[in-house]
C-alpha positions as CSV (number, residue, x, y, z in Angstrom):
1,M,1.0,-0.8,24.5
2,S,0.9,0.1,28.2
3,K,-2.4,1.3,29.5
4,L,-0.5,4.4,30.8
5,E,1.0,5.2,27.3
6,F,-1.0,7.6,25.2
7,R,-0.9,6.7,21.5
8,S,-2.8,8.6,18.8
9,V,-2.4,7.1,15.3
10,V,-3.3,9.1,12.3
11,I,-3.7,7.1,9.0
12,F,-3.8,9.2,5.9
13,G,-5.6,7.0,3.4
14,G,-6.9,5.0,6.3
15,A,-10.0,3.8,4.4
16,G,-8.0,2.2,1.6
17,F,-6.7,-1.3,1.3
18,I,-3.5,-1.0,3.3
19,G,-4.8,1.7,5.7
20,S,-7.9,-0.2,6.7
21,N,-5.9,-3.4,7.4
22,L,-3.5,-1.5,9.6
23,A,-6.4,0.2,11.4
24,Q,-8.0,-3.2,12.0
25,R,-4.8,-4.5,13.5
26,L,-4.4,-1.5,15.8
27,L,-8.0,-1.7,16.9
28,E,-7.7,-5.4,17.7
29,T,-4.2,-5.4,19.3
30,T,-3.6,-2.0,21.0
31,D,-5.3,0.6,23.0
32,A,-4.4,3.4,20.6
33,K,-6.9,6.0,19.3
34,I,-7.2,5.7,15.5
35,H,-7.8,8.7,13.4
36,I,-8.6,7.9,9.7
37,F,-8.2,10.7,7.2
38,D,-9.5,9.8,3.7
39,N,-11.3,11.3,0.7
40,L,-13.1,8.0,-0.1
41,S,-12.0,8.2,-3.7
42,R,-11.0,4.5,-3.9
43,S,-13.4,1.7,-4.6
44,G,-14.6,0.0,-1.4
45,A,-13.4,2.8,0.9
46,R,-16.8,3.4,2.4
47,N,-17.4,-0.3,3.0
48,N,-14.0,-0.5,4.7
49,L,-15.0,2.4,7.0
50,V,-18.3,0.7,7.9
51,S,-16.4,-2.4,8.8
52,L,-14.0,-0.5,11.0
53,Q,-16.8,1.3,12.7
54,K,-18.5,-2.0,13.6
55,L,-15.2,-3.2,15.0
56,A,-14.6,-0.1,17.1
57,G,-18.1,-0.2,18.4
58,S,-18.8,2.4,21.2
59,S,-15.2,2.4,22.3
60,G,-14.6,6.0,21.1
61,R,-11.3,4.9,19.7
62,L,-12.1,5.5,16.0
63,H,-12.3,9.0,14.5
64,I,-12.8,9.8,10.9
65,T,-12.0,12.9,8.8
66,L,-13.3,13.0,5.3
67,G,-10.6,15.2,3.7
68,D,-7.9,15.4,1.0
69,V,-4.2,15.4,1.7
70,R,-4.0,18.4,-0.8
71,D,-5.7,20.5,1.8
72,S,-2.8,21.5,4.1
73,A,-5.0,23.1,6.8
74,M,-7.1,19.9,7.2
75,V,-3.9,17.8,7.3
76,E,-2.4,20.0,10.0
77,R,-5.6,19.7,12.1
78,A,-5.7,16.0,11.8
79,A,-2.0,15.5,12.7
80,R,-1.7,18.0,15.6
81,Y,-2.0,15.4,18.4
82,A,-0.5,12.4,16.5
83,T,2.1,10.2,18.1
84,D,2.3,8.1,15.0
85,I,1.5,9.0,11.4
86,Y,1.0,6.5,8.5
87,H,0.8,8.1,5.1
88,F,-0.8,5.8,2.6
89,A,-2.9,8.4,0.7
90,A,-1.8,8.4,-2.9
91,Q,-2.6,8.4,-6.6
92,V,-1.5,4.8,-7.3
93,A,-1.6,4.1,-11.1
94,V,1.1,4.7,-13.6
95,T,-1.5,5.0,-16.3
96,T,-3.4,7.8,-14.4
97,S,-0.1,9.6,-13.9
98,V,0.6,9.6,-17.6
99,A,-3.0,10.8,-18.4
100,D,-3.1,13.5,-15.6
101,P,0.4,14.2,-14.4
102,R,-0.7,17.3,-12.5
103,L,-3.2,15.3,-10.3
104,D,-0.4,12.8,-9.7
105,F,2.0,15.5,-8.7
106,E,-0.5,17.3,-6.4
107,V,-1.6,14.2,-4.6
108,N,1.7,12.3,-4.3
109,L,4.2,15.0,-3.9
110,Q,2.3,18.0,-2.6
111,G,0.2,15.8,-0.4
112,T,3.2,14.2,1.2
113,F,4.8,17.6,1.7
114,N,1.7,18.7,3.6
115,V,1.9,15.7,5.8
116,L,5.6,16.3,6.5
117,E,5.0,20.0,7.3
118,A,2.2,19.0,9.7
119,A,4.6,16.6,11.5
120,R,7.3,19.3,11.6
121,K,5.0,22.1,12.9
122,H,3.4,20.1,15.6
123,G,6.8,19.9,17.4
124,R,6.6,16.5,19.0
125,R,8.4,14.6,16.3
126,P,5.8,11.8,15.7
127,F,6.9,8.5,14.2
128,M,6.0,8.5,10.5
129,L,5.8,5.9,7.8
130,F,5.5,6.7,4.1
131,T,4.8,4.1,1.4
132,S,6.7,4.6,-1.8
133,T,7.1,2.2,-4.7
134,N,9.5,0.0,-6.6
135,K,8.8,2.2,-9.7
136,V,11.4,4.6,-8.4
137,Y,14.0,2.2,-9.8
138,G,12.7,2.4,-13.4
139,E,13.6,-0.3,-15.8
140,M,16.8,-1.3,-14.0
141,A,18.6,-1.6,-17.4
142,S,21.9,-2.6,-15.7
143,H,20.3,-6.0,-14.8
144,R,20.2,-8.6,-17.5
145,V,16.9,-10.4,-17.8
146,I,16.5,-13.9,-19.3
147,G,13.3,-15.5,-20.6
148,K,12.0,-18.9,-19.5
149,P,8.7,-20.5,-20.9
150,S,6.5,-19.1,-18.1
151,R,8.6,-16.2,-16.6
152,Y,11.4,-13.8,-16.8
153,L,14.4,-14.0,-14.5
154,Y,17.3,-11.8,-13.4
155,A,20.5,-13.2,-14.8
156,D,22.7,-11.5,-12.2
157,T,20.9,-11.0,-8.9
158,H,18.2,-12.6,-6.7
159,G,16.6,-9.3,-5.8
160,I,16.8,-5.5,-5.8
161,A,18.3,-3.8,-2.8
162,E,18.1,-0.2,-1.6
163,S,21.4,0.6,-3.3
164,E,19.8,0.3,-6.7
165,P,20.1,3.7,-8.5
166,L,17.0,5.8,-8.8
167,D,15.7,6.0,-12.3
168,F,12.2,7.5,-12.6
169,H,10.4,6.4,-15.7
170,S,6.9,7.8,-15.4
171,P,5.2,10.8,-13.7
172,Y,4.2,8.3,-11.0
173,G,7.8,7.3,-10.4
174,C,8.8,10.9,-10.3
175,S,6.1,11.9,-7.8
176,K,6.6,9.0,-5.4
177,G,10.4,9.1,-5.7
178,A,10.5,12.9,-5.0
179,A,8.2,12.4,-2.1
180,D,10.3,9.6,-0.5
181,Q,13.3,11.8,-0.8
182,Y,11.5,14.6,1.0
183,V,10.5,12.1,3.8
184,R,14.1,11.0,4.1
185,D,15.4,14.6,4.2
186,Y,12.8,15.7,6.8
187,A,14.1,12.8,9.0
188,R,17.6,14.1,8.5
189,I,17.0,17.8,8.8
190,Y,14.2,18.0,11.4
191,G,14.7,14.9,13.4
192,I,11.4,13.3,12.5
193,P,11.6,9.6,13.0
194,A,10.3,8.9,9.5
195,V,10.6,5.6,7.5
196,V,10.1,5.0,3.7
197,F,8.9,1.6,2.3
198,R,9.5,1.1,-1.4
199,M,6.9,-1.6,-2.0
200,S,6.5,-4.4,-4.5
201,C,3.2,-6.1,-5.0
202,I,0.9,-6.0,-1.9
203,A,-2.2,-8.2,-1.9
204,G,-4.8,-9.4,0.6
205,P,-8.3,-8.9,2.1
206,R,-10.1,-5.6,1.7
207,Q,-8.4,-5.1,-1.7
208,F,-10.7,-4.0,-4.5
209,G,-8.2,-4.7,-7.3
210,T,-8.1,-3.1,-10.8
211,E,-5.8,-3.7,-13.7
212,D,-3.8,-0.6,-12.7
213,Q,-3.4,-1.4,-9.0
214,G,-4.0,-4.6,-7.0
215,W,-3.6,-7.0,-10.0
216,V,-3.4,-10.2,-7.9
217,A,-6.9,-9.5,-6.5
218,H,-8.1,-8.2,-9.9
219,F,-7.1,-11.5,-11.6
220,L,-8.8,-13.5,-8.9
221,Y,-12.1,-11.5,-8.9
222,S,-12.2,-11.6,-12.7
223,A,-11.9,-15.4,-12.7
224,L,-14.7,-15.6,-10.1
225,S,-17.0,-13.3,-12.1
226,G,-16.1,-14.7,-15.6
227,A,-14.8,-11.3,-16.8
228,P,-11.7,-11.2,-19.0
229,V,-8.6,-9.4,-17.9
230,V,-6.2,-7.5,-20.2
231,L,-2.8,-9.2,-20.4
232,Y,-0.3,-6.5,-21.2
233,G,2.8,-8.1,-22.8
234,D,3.4,-11.8,-23.0
235,G,2.4,-12.6,-19.4
236,R,5.9,-13.7,-18.3
237,Q,6.5,-10.5,-16.2
238,V,7.4,-11.4,-12.6
239,R,6.7,-9.7,-9.3
240,D,7.2,-10.8,-5.7
241,V,4.0,-10.8,-3.8
242,L,3.6,-9.7,-0.1
243,S,0.5,-10.4,2.0
244,V,-0.9,-7.2,3.5
245,S,-0.8,-8.9,6.9
246,D,2.9,-9.3,6.5
247,L,3.1,-5.7,5.4
248,V,1.3,-4.6,8.6
249,R,3.8,-6.6,10.6
250,A,6.6,-4.7,8.8
251,C,4.9,-1.4,9.8
252,E,4.9,-2.6,13.4
253,A,8.5,-3.8,13.2
254,V,9.9,-0.5,12.0
255,A,7.8,1.5,14.6
256,E,9.1,-0.8,17.4
257,H,12.7,-0.5,16.2
258,R,12.5,3.3,15.4
259,A,15.8,4.0,17.0
260,R,17.4,2.1,14.2
261,S,14.8,2.5,11.4
262,A,14.3,6.3,11.6
263,G,15.5,8.0,8.5
264,Q,15.9,4.7,6.6
265,I,14.5,3.5,3.3
266,Y,13.5,-0.2,3.0
267,N,12.5,-2.3,0.0
268,I,9.5,-4.3,1.0
269,G,8.0,-7.3,-0.8
270,G,7.6,-11.0,-0.6
271,G,11.2,-11.6,-1.8
272,P,12.6,-14.4,-4.0
273,A,10.6,-17.1,-2.3
274,N,7.3,-15.5,-3.1
275,T,7.4,-14.6,-6.8
276,T,5.0,-15.3,-9.6
277,S,4.5,-14.3,-13.2
278,L,1.2,-13.3,-14.6
279,L,0.9,-16.7,-16.4
280,E,1.8,-18.6,-13.3
281,L,-0.7,-16.7,-11.2
282,M,-3.5,-17.4,-13.7
283,R,-2.7,-21.1,-13.3
284,E,-2.7,-20.9,-9.5
285,I,-6.1,-19.1,-9.5
286,E,-7.5,-21.8,-11.7
287,N,-6.2,-24.5,-9.3
288,L,-7.6,-22.7,-6.3
289,T,-11.1,-21.8,-7.7
290,G,-11.6,-24.2,-10.6
291,R,-12.3,-21.2,-12.8
292,P,-10.0,-20.0,-15.6
293,V,-8.7,-16.5,-15.9
294,R,-10.0,-15.4,-19.4
295,F,-7.8,-12.7,-21.0
296,Q,-7.3,-10.4,-23.9
297,S,-3.7,-9.6,-25.1
298,A,-2.3,-6.1,-25.5
299,E,1.1,-4.4,-25.9
300,R,3.3,-4.1,-22.8
301,R,2.8,-0.7,-21.1
302,P,5.5,1.9,-20.8
303,G,7.3,1.6,-17.4
304,D,6.2,-2.0,-16.8
305,Q,9.3,-3.7,-15.5
306,L,9.8,-7.3,-16.9
307,V,11.0,-8.4,-13.5
308,Y,10.9,-6.9,-10.0
309,I,11.9,-8.9,-7.0
310,T,12.7,-7.4,-3.6
311,D,15.8,-8.0,-1.6
312,C,14.4,-7.7,2.0
313,G,17.8,-8.1,3.6
314,K,18.0,-4.6,5.1
315,I,14.7,-4.6,7.0
316,R,15.5,-8.2,8.1
317,R,18.8,-7.1,9.6
318,D,17.4,-4.0,11.3
319,T,14.2,-5.4,12.7
320,G,14.1,-9.2,12.3
321,W,11.1,-9.0,10.1
322,E,10.6,-11.3,7.2
323,P,7.5,-12.5,5.1
324,R,5.5,-15.4,6.5
325,L,2.8,-16.1,3.8
326,G,3.4,-17.3,0.3
327,V,1.6,-16.5,-2.9
328,R,-0.9,-19.4,-2.5
329,Q,-1.7,-18.4,1.1
330,T,-2.2,-14.8,0.1
331,L,-4.6,-15.9,-2.7
332,E,-6.5,-18.0,-0.2
333,Q,-6.9,-15.0,2.1
334,I,-8.3,-12.9,-0.7
335,Y,-10.6,-15.7,-1.8
336,D,-11.9,-16.3,1.7
337,W,-12.6,-12.6,2.2
338,W,-14.4,-12.5,-1.2
339,K,-16.7,-15.4,-0.2
340,R,-17.6,-13.5,3.0
341,N,-18.2,-10.2,1.2
342,Q,-19.7,-11.1,-2.2
343,E,-22.4,-8.5,-1.9
344,L,-19.7,-5.8,-2.3
345,F,-19.0,-7.1,-5.8
346,V,-22.6,-6.9,-7.1
347,P,-22.6,-4.1,-9.7
348,A,-25.9,-2.6,-8.5
349,A,-24.9,-2.7,-4.9
350,Q,-25.1,0.7,-3.2
351,P,-22.3,1.7,-0.7
352,Q,-23.3,1.5,2.9
353,R,-23.9,4.7,4.7
354,L,-21.5,5.7,7.4
355,A,-22.8,6.0,10.9
356,G,-23.2,9.5,12.2
357,T,-22.2,12.6,10.2
358,A,-20.8,10.8,7.3
359,L,-20.1,13.8,5.1
360,Q,-18.6,16.1,7.7
361,E,-15.3,16.2,9.5
362,L,-15.5,14.2,12.8
363,P,-13.5,15.0,15.9
364,G,-9.8,14.7,15.9
365,A,-7.9,12.0,17.8
366,A,-7.2,14.1,20.8
């Protein structure tokens, strides 16, 4: 970024896994002011903020608002000077959406609407990126799946493209799918250069994985701690894995090529070269750490696709982006980060206190 170019980046959900990795990248490689907006509801969010504050130091480039995307007034205040908006704040678990569909609706759809309205009202058409999910495609019943000893495979395709019909199979799929259609339409109707990523499995450092979200990290941490995981189904379910560092590069790529990417939806994942089943990942973790992943078996959960593999052809054609890191390299990144931050995984550990007025809204990114 040119020293003469003013850039103010607002990251909704900026203390979370993806948001904090993007913030770190921006602090390290640009002169942009970074405004993080987060309610700190996710595990590890406070620790991520502390790390980012240390990185920003006394530069004055990092601002923090402790708030919720369901609060439209706070969202508007945070976005009023933004040149770039990244919207990662979300309810992320299918199981939670089934148990509490109203919460899922309010966070994922109403929250996204609030961000879109803030972008529309501030009048300068900021670049915006919204992260959706492969769950908008449902079970993809038109694709025949075949079973091998350690994994399932598509019989008729190498990966799922953006032309795949939408087929929402859970409240989570409904809320994220409706939200990504709102983003697309605001780009079309109001001229906001907004982009949607429908993401597969993202993994990497700063991820505090659970069985509902961040399962690659969850399996690794469970092996390291000796805790069992719950294996839903027979373990042959397959996903393509994308390193968060490659995802951040994809964010940069669509922002740089916004003349072409504005208004577009992209499927984002590791692609056919970076797939793993649950069983295969467990073996890879054992090879990496020397520790087995202990597990308990349970029935496959509703809405759990047997196979999901991303066709990344569209974003490759539009921006030149493609994944660089494989599944093993991504696991190594998470393992190295865990070794440097083991104190964060001690059950009795208390979250670090944020510097300054930690429980009040801090100045905007003006």
